[in-house]
C-alpha positions as CSV (number, residue, x, y, z in Angstrom):
1,X,-35.8,173.1,-108.0
2,X,-37.8,176.3,-107.8
3,X,-38.3,177.6,-104.3
4,X,-40.1,180.4,-102.5
5,X,-38.4,182.2,-99.7
6,X,-40.1,182.4,-96.4
7,X,-38.4,183.3,-93.1
8,X,-39.0,181.9,-89.6
9,X,-36.2,184.1,-88.1
10,X,-38.6,186.3,-86.1
11,X,-39.3,183.1,-84.1
12,X,-35.6,182.4,-83.3
13,X,-34.7,182.6,-79.7
14,X,-31.1,181.3,-79.6
15,X,-27.9,181.8,-81.6
16,X,-25.7,179.3,-83.3
17,X,-23.1,180.1,-80.7
18,X,-22.8,181.8,-77.3
19,X,-22.0,185.5,-77.5
20,X,-22.1,186.8,-74.0
21,X,-21.1,190.3,-75.0
22,X,-24.1,190.6,-77.3
23,X,-26.4,188.7,-74.8
24,X,-26.9,185.8,-77.2
25,X,-27.2,182.3,-75.8
26,X,-26.1,179.5,-78.1
27,X,-28.7,176.9,-79.1
28,X,-27.4,174.2,-76.6
29,X,-25.9,176.7,-74.1
30,X,-22.9,174.4,-73.8
31,X,-20.1,176.8,-74.6
32,X,-18.2,175.7,-77.8
33,X,-20.3,172.6,-78.3
34,X,-22.6,174.4,-80.6
35,X,-23.3,175.2,-84.3
36,X,-20.6,177.9,-84.8
37,X,-19.3,176.0,-87.9
38,X,-22.6,176.2,-89.7
39,X,-22.2,179.0,-92.3
40,X,-24.8,181.8,-92.2
41,X,-26.6,183.5,-95.1
42,X,-27.9,181.6,-98.1
43,X,-26.8,178.0,-98.1
44,X,-27.7,175.1,-100.3
45,X,-27.8,171.9,-98.2
46,X,-28.8,168.6,-99.8
47,X,-29.8,170.5,-102.9
48,X,-32.3,172.7,-100.9
49,X,-31.7,176.4,-100.4
50,X,-31.9,177.7,-96.8
51,X,-31.3,181.2,-95.4
52,X,-29.4,180.7,-92.1
53,X,-29.9,183.8,-89.9
54,X,-27.4,185.5,-87.6
55,X,-27.1,186.3,-84.7
56,X,-30.3,184.4,-83.6
57,X,-31.0,181.4,-85.9
58,X,-32.5,178.7,-83.7
59,X,-35.9,178.0,-82.3
60,X,-35.0,176.2,-79.0
61,X,-37.7,174.7,-76.8
62,X,-37.8,173.8,-73.1
63,X,-36.2,170.5,-72.0
64,X,-35.8,169.0,-68.5
65,X,-32.5,167.5,-69.7
66,X,-30.8,170.8,-70.8
67,X,-30.1,174.3,-69.8
68,X,-33.2,175.5,-71.7
69,X,-35.7,175.8,-68.9
70,X,-36.3,179.5,-69.7
71,X,-37.4,178.6,-73.2
72,X,-40.9,178.1,-74.4
73,X,-42.5,174.7,-73.9
74,X,-44.2,174.6,-77.2
75,X,-43.3,175.9,-80.6
76,X,-45.3,178.9,-81.7
77,X,-47.8,178.4,-84.4
78,X,-45.9,179.6,-87.5
79,X,-48.1,180.5,-90.4
80,X,-46.6,180.1,-93.9
81,X,-49.6,181.5,-95.7
82,X,-48.8,180.1,-99.2
83,X,-49.2,177.0,-101.2
84,X,-46.3,174.5,-101.2
85,X,-45.5,171.3,-103.0
86,X,-42.9,170.3,-100.4
87,X,-41.7,171.4,-97.0
88,X,-38.0,171.1,-95.9
89,X,-37.1,171.3,-92.3
90,X,-33.5,172.1,-91.2
91,X,-33.1,171.1,-87.6
92,X,-30.7,169.6,-85.1
93,X,-31.0,168.0,-81.8
94,X,-29.3,167.9,-78.4
95,X,-30.4,165.7,-75.5
96,X,-32.9,163.9,-77.5
97,X,-34.7,160.6,-77.2
98,X,-35.4,158.1,-80.0
99,X,-38.5,160.0,-81.1
100,X,-37.9,163.5,-79.7
101,X,-40.5,165.6,-81.4
102,X,-42.8,166.1,-84.4
103,X,-43.8,168.9,-86.7
104,X,-47.5,169.4,-87.1
105,X,-48.5,170.8,-90.5
106,X,-52.0,172.4,-90.5
107,X,-53.6,173.0,-93.8
108,X,-56.2,175.7,-94.8
109,X,-58.9,173.1,-95.3
110,X,-58.6,172.1,-91.6
111,X,-56.7,168.9,-92.1
112,X,-53.3,168.3,-90.4
113,X,-50.4,166.0,-90.8
114,X,-47.7,165.1,-88.2
115,X,-44.1,164.6,-89.3
116,X,-42.4,162.6,-86.6
117,X,-38.7,163.1,-86.2
118,X,-36.6,160.0,-85.5
119,X,-33.2,160.5,-83.7
120,X,-31.0,158.1,-85.6
121,X,-28.2,158.6,-83.0
122,X,-30.5,157.3,-80.1
123,X,-31.1,153.9,-81.8
124,X,-29.1,151.6,-84.0
125,X,-28.2,154.3,-86.5
126,X,-30.8,153.1,-89.0
127,X,-33.8,155.1,-90.1
128,X,-36.8,153.5,-91.7
């Protein structure tokens, strides 16, 4: 698989783990219940290359159910600015409902597509 590198790290507002000395809040802000075991740097996950940033690697949004009330309520518009045959999203979820969020992909021709995320852990464990 050929891939083109693009970084969303400038949008990251949380770390994979809490680091109070550095002023970094972990993605869930739950102490050691975090993503500290996720290796950083270039990783190939499911056959797809990803660049996992450090110390801030996560875009965390506001939730009434979590300690994220200081976070933004909506994701910033992130412009990729290049042609793609496929998009791969690497994400995780804490305190989510069955259909917690969606990605909206806006194309240069003005069309858009919503990619709804289904939380398999909130339902019967089956996706589809």
